[in-house]
KOLTOR-380077 format. One record per residue (C-alpha): residue number from 1; residue in three letters; chain; x, y, z. Coordinates in Angstrom, 3 decimals. Each point is the difference from the previous one (the first is absolute). Layout:
BEGIN
(NUM ALA A (X Y Z))
...
This chain:
BEGIN
(1 UNK A (-12.780 -22.736 20.893))
(2 UNK A (0.867 0.461 3.750))
(3 UNK A (0.651 3.234 1.681))
(4 UNK A (3.729 -0.236 0.308))
(5 UNK A (2.402 -0.338 -2.883))
(6 UNK A (3.175 -1.901 0.589))
(7 UNK A (3.181 0.408 -2.092))
(8 UNK A (2.979 -2.091 1.064))
(9 UNK A (2.944 2.486 0.525))
(10 UNK A (2.523 -2.553 -1.503))
(11 UNK A (-0.598 0.233 -3.730))
(12 UNK A (1.626 -3.373 -0.515))
(13 UNK A (-2.899 -1.456 1.866))
(14 UNK A (-2.814 2.547 -0.674))
(15 UNK A (-3.065 -0.390 -2.059))
(16 UNK A (-1.691 2.875 -1.878))
(17 UNK A (-3.344 1.679 0.936))
(18 UNK A (-2.984 -2.368 -0.578))
(19 UNK A (-2.064 0.483 -3.165))
(20 UNK A (-2.955 0.917 2.204))
(21 UNK A (1.710 3.272 0.988))
(22 UNK A (-0.525 1.369 -3.450))
(23 UNK A (-3.653 -0.842 0.000))
(24 UNK A (-0.995 0.945 3.633))
(25 UNK A (-2.187 3.144 -0.108))
(26 UNK A (0.117 0.501 3.683))
(27 UNK A (3.919 0.067 0.007))
(28 UNK A (0.016 2.248 -2.911))
(29 UNK A (-2.056 2.321 2.087))
(30 UNK A (2.077 -0.442 2.972))
(31 UNK A (2.986 1.323 -1.866))
(32 UNK A (-1.490 3.427 -0.190))
(33 UNK A (0.614 0.706 3.609))
(34 UNK A (2.687 -2.466 0.938))
(35 UNK A (2.413 0.767 -2.906))
(36 UNK A (-0.988 2.871 -2.352))
(37 UNK A (-1.402 2.617 2.439))
(38 UNK A (3.243 -0.536 2.028))
(39 UNK A (2.277 0.246 -3.008))
(40 UNK A (1.824 2.978 -1.591))
(41 UNK A (-1.362 0.837 -3.429))
(42 UNK A (1.369 2.177 -2.674))
(43 UNK A (-2.589 2.903 -0.431))
(44 UNK A (1.775 2.513 -2.220))
(45 UNK A (3.074 2.042 -0.425))
(46 UNK A (0.957 3.712 0.564))
(47 UNK A (-0.117 0.752 -3.628))
(48 UNK A (-3.665 0.416 0.305))
(49 UNK A (0.122 2.171 3.179))
(50 UNK A (2.686 2.606 -0.853))
(51 UNK A (-1.632 3.104 1.254))
(52 UNK A (-1.796 0.864 3.325))
(53 UNK A (-3.918 -0.200 -0.325))
(54 UNK A (0.098 -3.057 -2.300))
(55 UNK A (-2.500 -2.775 0.710))
(56 UNK A (0.150 -3.483 -1.582))
(57 UNK A (-2.922 -2.497 0.615))
(58 UNK A (0.689 -3.719 -0.017))
(59 UNK A (-1.715 -3.265 1.005))
(60 UNK A (2.424 -2.322 2.043))
(61 UNK A (-0.191 -3.289 -1.850))
(62 UNK A (-3.242 0.554 -1.990))
(63 UNK A (-2.223 -3.035 -0.234))
(64 UNK A (1.329 -1.403 3.243))
(65 UNK A (0.693 2.335 2.893))
(66 UNK A (-1.801 2.754 -1.898))
(67 UNK A (1.135 2.707 2.632))
(68 UNK A (-0.478 3.578 -1.390))
(69 UNK A (2.996 2.140 0.760))
(70 UNK A (1.546 3.384 -1.000))
(71 UNK A (3.698 1.071 -0.309))
(72 UNK A (0.632 3.668 0.891))
(73 UNK A (2.757 2.407 0.252))
(74 UNK A (-0.938 2.642 2.385))
(75 UNK A (1.056 3.552 -0.010))
(76 UNK A (2.895 -0.760 2.397))
(77 UNK A (1.289 -2.158 -2.894))
(78 UNK A (-0.698 -3.244 2.017))
(79 UNK A (-1.519 -3.202 -1.735))
(80 UNK A (-2.997 -1.869 1.708))
(81 UNK A (-2.093 -2.963 -0.723))
(82 UNK A (-3.509 0.452 1.171))
(83 UNK A (-3.419 -1.533 -0.037))
(84 UNK A (-2.074 1.273 -2.860))
(85 UNK A (-3.307 -0.367 1.990))
(86 UNK A (-1.661 2.870 1.629))
(87 UNK A (-0.343 -0.358 3.711))
(88 UNK A (-3.419 1.463 0.087))
(89 UNK A (-2.212 -2.311 -2.234))
(90 UNK A (2.619 -2.075 -1.723))
(91 UNK A (-0.060 1.308 -3.556))
(92 UNK A (3.182 -0.121 -2.129))
(93 UNK A (1.709 3.409 0.207))
(94 UNK A (2.300 0.116 -3.212))
(95 UNK A (-0.855 -1.503 -3.329))
(96 UNK A (2.824 1.184 -2.210))
(97 UNK A (3.538 1.530 0.357))
(98 UNK A (-0.144 3.579 1.071))
(99 UNK A (1.910 2.861 1.651))
(100 UNK A (-1.814 1.679 2.914))
(101 UNK A (0.546 1.927 3.356))
(102 UNK A (-2.201 -2.322 1.746))
(103 UNK A (-2.259 -3.038 -0.438))
(104 UNK A (-3.718 0.787 -0.057))
(105 UNK A (-2.775 -2.518 0.079))
(106 UNK A (-2.321 0.543 -2.984))
(107 UNK A (-2.970 -1.532 1.962))
(108 UNK A (-0.302 2.285 3.191))
(109 UNK A (3.013 2.386 -0.041))
(110 UNK A (2.330 -1.649 2.563))
(111 UNK A (3.654 1.231 -0.637))
(112 UNK A (3.327 -1.611 0.876))
(113 UNK A (3.557 1.291 -0.289))
(114 UNK A (2.178 -1.905 -2.356))
(115 UNK A (1.608 -1.724 3.085))
(116 UNK A (-3.493 -1.397 0.839))
(117 UNK A (-0.765 2.367 2.902))
(118 UNK A (-3.726 0.839 0.333))
(119 UNK A (-0.369 3.736 -0.722))
(120 UNK A (-3.691 0.961 -0.007))
(121 UNK A (-3.389 -1.123 -0.392))
(122 UNK A (-3.354 1.883 -0.711))
(123 UNK A (-3.044 -0.361 2.185))
(124 UNK A (1.882 -1.740 2.872))
(125 UNK A (-0.101 2.943 2.495))
(126 UNK A (-2.248 -1.943 2.471))
(127 UNK A (1.844 -3.280 -0.176))
(128 UNK A (1.521 -0.982 3.186))
(129 UNK A (3.533 -1.301 0.489))
(130 UNK A (0.735 0.967 -3.515))
(131 UNK A (2.342 -0.286 -1.794))
(132 UNK A (1.693 -2.951 1.414))
(133 UNK A (3.067 -2.045 -1.292))
(134 UNK A (-2.562 -2.175 -1.950))
(135 UNK A (-0.744 3.040 -2.099))
(136 UNK A (3.562 0.247 -1.521))
(137 UNK A (0.656 -2.307 -3.115))
(138 UNK A (1.893 -3.213 1.006))
(139 UNK A (3.570 -0.016 -1.024))
(140 UNK A (1.718 -3.188 -1.268))
(141 UNK A (3.433 -1.030 0.732))
(142 UNK A (2.204 1.427 -2.864))
(143 UNK A (3.641 0.006 -1.064))
(144 UNK A (2.215 0.405 -2.900))
(145 UNK A (2.945 -1.397 -1.751))
(146 UNK A (1.226 2.873 -2.074))
(147 UNK A (-2.866 0.765 -2.397))
(148 UNK A (-2.187 -3.005 0.925))
(149 UNK A (-2.736 0.367 2.453))
(150 UNK A (-1.212 -2.880 2.003))
(151 UNK A (-3.002 -0.129 2.429))
(152 UNK A (-1.579 -2.768 2.382))
(153 UNK A (-3.131 -0.215 1.813))
(154 UNK A (1.565 -1.844 2.978))
(155 UNK A (3.583 -0.846 -0.683))
(156 UNK A (1.350 -3.138 1.491))
(157 UNK A (3.708 1.463 -0.446))
(158 UNK A (1.692 3.305 -0.387))
(159 UNK A (0.434 0.924 -3.702))
(160 UNK A (3.718 0.310 0.451))
(161 UNK A (0.105 -3.694 1.026))
(162 UNK A (-1.754 -1.075 -3.170))
(163 UNK A (2.155 2.103 -2.313))
(164 UNK A (3.481 -0.265 1.732))
(165 UNK A (1.409 -2.666 -2.307))
(166 UNK A (-1.260 1.645 -3.212))
(167 UNK A (1.327 3.433 1.094))
(168 UNK A (3.488 -1.485 0.796))
(169 UNK A (0.226 -1.941 -3.165))
(170 UNK A (-1.193 2.534 -2.651))
(171 UNK A (-0.106 3.267 1.881))
(172 UNK A (2.832 1.226 -2.345))
(173 UNK A (-2.486 0.230 -2.895))
(174 UNK A (-1.067 3.468 -1.034))
(175 UNK A (-3.684 -0.489 1.108))
(176 UNK A (-0.955 3.696 -0.268))
(177 UNK A (0.685 -0.248 -3.776))
(178 UNK A (-2.320 -2.853 -0.429))
(179 UNK A (-3.371 0.858 -1.474))
(180 UNK A (-3.375 -1.912 -0.268))
(181 UNK A (-0.717 -0.619 -3.624))
(182 UNK A (-3.809 -0.221 -0.126))
(183 UNK A (0.137 -1.066 -3.694))
(184 UNK A (1.680 -3.263 1.037))
(185 UNK A (-1.963 -0.505 3.098))
(186 UNK A (-2.266 -3.102 -0.165))
(187 UNK A (-2.605 -1.852 2.175))
(188 UNK A (-0.336 -3.772 -0.541))
(189 UNK A (-3.117 -1.947 1.078))
(190 UNK A (1.409 -3.461 0.961))
(191 UNK A (-2.460 -2.857 0.620))
(192 UNK A (1.852 -1.440 3.043))
(193 UNK A (0.359 0.543 3.674))
(194 UNK A (2.220 2.932 0.963))
(195 UNK A (2.384 -2.376 2.007))
(196 UNK A (0.617 -2.175 -3.078))
(197 UNK A (1.182 2.898 -1.906))
(198 UNK A (2.359 0.982 2.644))
(199 UNK A (1.416 -3.638 0.269))
(200 UNK A (0.734 0.037 -3.721))
(201 UNK A (1.744 3.319 0.306))
(202 UNK A (2.153 -1.387 2.905))
(203 UNK A (1.986 -2.713 -1.808))
(204 UNK A (2.145 -0.098 -3.122))
(205 UNK A (-0.549 -3.715 -0.155))
(206 UNK A (-2.539 0.414 -2.938))
(207 UNK A (2.286 2.259 -2.028))
(208 UNK A (1.372 -2.391 -2.588))
(209 UNK A (-3.498 -1.669 -0.283))
(210 UNK A (-2.392 2.912 -0.292))
(211 UNK A (2.202 2.976 -0.885))
(212 UNK A (2.308 -0.875 -2.901))
(213 UNK A (0.997 3.575 -1.066))
(214 UNK A (0.581 1.146 3.746))
(215 UNK A (2.046 -3.303 0.534))
(216 UNK A (2.147 1.109 -2.869))
(217 UNK A (0.949 3.307 1.845))
(218 UNK A (0.500 -1.550 3.481))
(219 UNK A (2.591 -2.510 1.197))
(220 UNK A (-2.240 -2.649 1.724))
(221 UNK A (2.984 -1.722 1.532))
(222 UNK A (0.767 2.966 2.000))
(223 UNK A (-3.578 1.480 0.677))
(224 UNK A (-0.254 0.235 3.854))
(225 UNK A (-2.468 0.831 2.593))
(226 UNK A (0.617 1.874 3.223))
(227 UNK A (-2.531 -0.032 2.880))
(228 UNK A (-0.779 2.965 2.144))
(229 UNK A (-2.387 0.466 3.023))
(230 UNK A (-2.767 1.551 -1.973))
(231 UNK A (0.831 -0.895 -3.568))
(232 UNK A (2.731 -1.300 -2.187))
(233 UNK A (2.235 0.699 -2.963))
(234 UNK A (0.607 -2.045 -3.126))
(235 UNK A (3.223 1.078 -1.760))
(236 UNK A (-0.081 -0.494 -3.765))
(237 UNK A (3.645 -0.335 -1.421))
(238 UNK A (0.307 0.799 -3.518))
(239 UNK A (1.454 -2.203 -2.779))
(240 UNK A (2.945 1.109 -1.835))
(241 UNK A (-1.001 2.994 -2.168))
(242 UNK A (-3.161 0.685 1.883))
(243 UNK A (-0.788 3.594 1.080))
(244 UNK A (0.969 0.235 3.700))
(245 UNK A (0.365 2.560 2.612))
(246 UNK A (3.048 2.294 0.277))
(247 UNK A (0.318 -0.661 3.758))
(248 UNK A (2.080 2.529 2.130))
(249 UNK A (2.832 -1.236 2.175))
(250 UNK A (-2.165 0.460 3.142))
(251 UNK A (-2.325 -2.566 -1.174))
(252 UNK A (0.243 -3.489 1.745))
(253 UNK A (-0.417 -1.534 -3.501))
(254 UNK A (2.769 2.017 -1.639))
(255 UNK A (1.802 -2.045 -2.649))
(256 UNK A (-3.078 -2.092 -0.658))
(257 UNK A (-2.132 0.199 -3.341))
(258 UNK A (-3.305 0.656 1.471))
(259 UNK A (-2.735 0.276 -2.505))
(260 UNK A (-2.973 0.343 2.413))
(261 UNK A (-0.717 0.468 3.851))
(262 UNK A (-3.488 -1.477 0.713))
(263 UNK A (-1.092 1.074 3.455))
(264 UNK A (-3.380 -1.366 1.609))
(265 UNK A (-1.369 1.685 3.035))
(266 UNK A (-2.531 -1.977 2.059))
(267 UNK A (-2.697 -0.467 -0.992))
(268 UNK A (-0.620 1.277 -3.610))
(269 UNK A (2.558 2.482 -1.244))
(270 UNK A (2.720 -0.421 -2.498))
(271 UNK A (2.837 2.562 -0.681))
(272 UNK A (1.847 -1.372 -3.188))
(273 UNK A (3.047 2.081 -0.797))
(274 UNK A (1.577 -0.089 -3.495))
(275 UNK A (2.642 2.153 -1.592))
(276 UNK A (-2.817 2.107 -1.636))
(277 UNK A (-1.742 0.719 3.433))
(278 UNK A (-2.596 -1.597 2.133))
(279 UNK A (-3.234 -2.090 -0.544))
(280 UNK A (-2.225 -0.006 3.035))
(281 UNK A (-2.532 -2.885 -0.056))
(282 UNK A (-2.792 0.008 2.465))
(283 UNK A (-2.114 -3.206 0.408))
(284 UNK A (-3.566 0.955 1.013))
(285 UNK A (-2.347 -2.714 1.246))
(286 UNK A (-3.438 0.080 -1.350))
(287 UNK A (-1.517 -3.511 0.746))
(288 UNK A (1.558 -3.503 0.978))
(289 UNK A (0.378 -0.634 -3.880))
(290 UNK A (0.576 3.655 -1.228))
(291 UNK A (2.694 2.600 0.517))
(292 UNK A (1.112 3.141 -1.790))
(293 UNK A (3.652 0.720 -0.601))
(294 UNK A (0.994 3.578 -0.533))
(295 UNK A (3.290 0.724 -1.861))
(296 UNK A (1.346 3.565 0.739))
(297 UNK A (3.234 0.677 -2.077))
(298 UNK A (2.221 2.741 1.345))
(299 UNK A (2.406 0.708 -2.865))
(300 UNK A (3.532 1.415 0.464))
(301 UNK A (1.740 -0.813 -3.275))
(302 UNK A (-2.572 -0.337 -2.747))
(303 UNK A (2.634 -1.169 -2.600))
(304 UNK A (0.341 -3.396 2.053))
(305 UNK A (-3.642 -0.775 0.114))
(306 UNK A (0.025 -2.755 -2.591))
(307 UNK A (3.193 -1.647 1.380))
(308 UNK A (1.015 -2.787 2.194))
(309 UNK A (-2.274 -1.640 2.793))
(310 UNK A (-2.036 3.172 0.265))
(311 UNK A (-0.698 0.152 -3.894))
(312 UNK A (-3.071 -2.325 -0.209))
(313 UNK A (-2.217 0.499 3.009))
(314 UNK A (-3.274 -0.276 -1.862))
(315 UNK A (1.007 -3.423 -1.525))
(316 UNK A (1.221 -1.253 3.264))
(317 UNK A (-3.094 1.020 1.788))
(318 UNK A (-2.328 -1.878 -2.421))
(319 UNK A (2.050 -3.007 0.316))
(320 UNK A (-0.243 0.264 3.705))
(321 UNK A (-3.734 0.495 -0.150))
(322 UNK A (-0.278 -3.105 -2.200))
(323 UNK A (1.742 -2.216 2.417))
(324 UNK A (-1.461 1.490 3.263))
(325 UNK A (-3.575 -0.426 -1.446))
(326 UNK A (0.937 -3.652 -0.771))
(327 UNK A (1.005 -0.419 3.691))
(328 UNK A (-3.322 1.489 1.222))
(329 UNK A (-1.820 -2.481 -2.151))
(330 UNK A (2.078 -2.783 1.553))
(331 UNK A (-0.808 1.175 3.574))
(332 UNK A (-3.630 -1.060 -0.620))
(333 UNK A (1.152 -3.631 -0.495))
(334 UNK A (-1.447 -2.573 2.399))
(335 UNK A (3.368 -1.950 -0.578))
(336 UNK A (2.449 2.738 0.996))
(337 UNK A (0.533 1.111 3.676))
(338 UNK A (3.730 1.238 0.625))
(339 UNK A (3.256 -0.094 -1.768))
(340 UNK A (3.703 0.324 1.159))
(341 UNK A (2.527 2.819 -0.337))
(342 UNK A (3.195 -0.205 -1.935))
(343 UNK A (2.513 0.862 2.738))
(344 UNK A (2.291 1.683 -2.600))
(345 UNK A (-2.598 1.854 -2.141))
(346 UNK A (-3.018 0.678 2.131))
(347 UNK A (1.273 1.680 3.093))
(348 UNK A (-1.859 3.117 -0.844))
(349 UNK A (-3.325 -1.825 -0.213))
(350 UNK A (0.570 -1.841 3.171))
(351 UNK A (1.010 3.279 1.780))
(352 UNK A (-3.211 1.621 -1.438))
(353 UNK A (-2.202 -2.781 1.294))
(354 UNK A (1.515 0.071 3.497))
(355 UNK A (-0.568 3.829 0.200))
(356 UNK A (-3.578 -0.452 -1.187))
(357 UNK A (-0.714 -2.871 2.509))
(358 UNK A (1.524 2.008 2.750))
(359 UNK A (-2.235 3.142 -0.856))
(360 UNK A (-3.182 -2.164 -0.139))
(361 UNK A (0.762 -1.919 3.067))
(362 UNK A (0.449 3.103 2.169))
């Protein structure tokens, strides 16, 4: 396909992305720097970094960006997100979670403070103009929303801009009491382009056709999508008798029977709030026809886990996988190019395509 992607701003006239987008290996590679390296990604939470000296290694979007990083809490009680690559000869510094006074390279003994500052290096007494700024560990842009830690290699926007609507809408929730339940965490390998997975998430149009149990809990007629600058929100209204939020009077939705808030942050992160807590879904690209979706459940009230819209997540995921993988196969057809958007039901998909095209065209 050509170098420029065009999505008509008026959804009533617009056509979807061409099928070639989902097959194009060069475009897939372009998204690494144009979209994902410039996005904010959830990289952890403060429960894993409670005490000064703690160090947590991670790989940013493993299988795609593959950037080795570490989260640290230094001895001034400050959090940092740093490169996990030694500035001497490039070896990986930290292989597992640990608690240390400093970071020492196991290869040649270079030492760094927990804020990334170079401290010392043996056998470098005769090196000139050493140390320099290049000998410190690079720091990533990092920010927090309550316990959730985000980082970016080269952010296109401030984190506060990206999170503003979500904070305003559900900031009343007791997030410090939400705890990651690793026994319920899942990774799903989906044989489809990452963008197809996001498109499916971004519309409730398919609910009565694909998710019969979920449709029984949600009022399809009142399901709505709200668009923001860097994401959107789908509001799931519960049917009579469904488990819903007990909203405070300060909520703009007070008086409504809301069973779920589905927040999507461009390009690949979903924050799904239910009465029992939160399911974070991160879509991780692997290839033009493969992605991995990580489900991270943060539980607040375990007694509500199997109820309402948030009570059947594994089943809903497998139903989504089936239909998204069928779309991926359809994108290989010689007889299909582009479709049209439903102006009432696919506003979120249209919005996503416009954000995606703008980022790639830049």
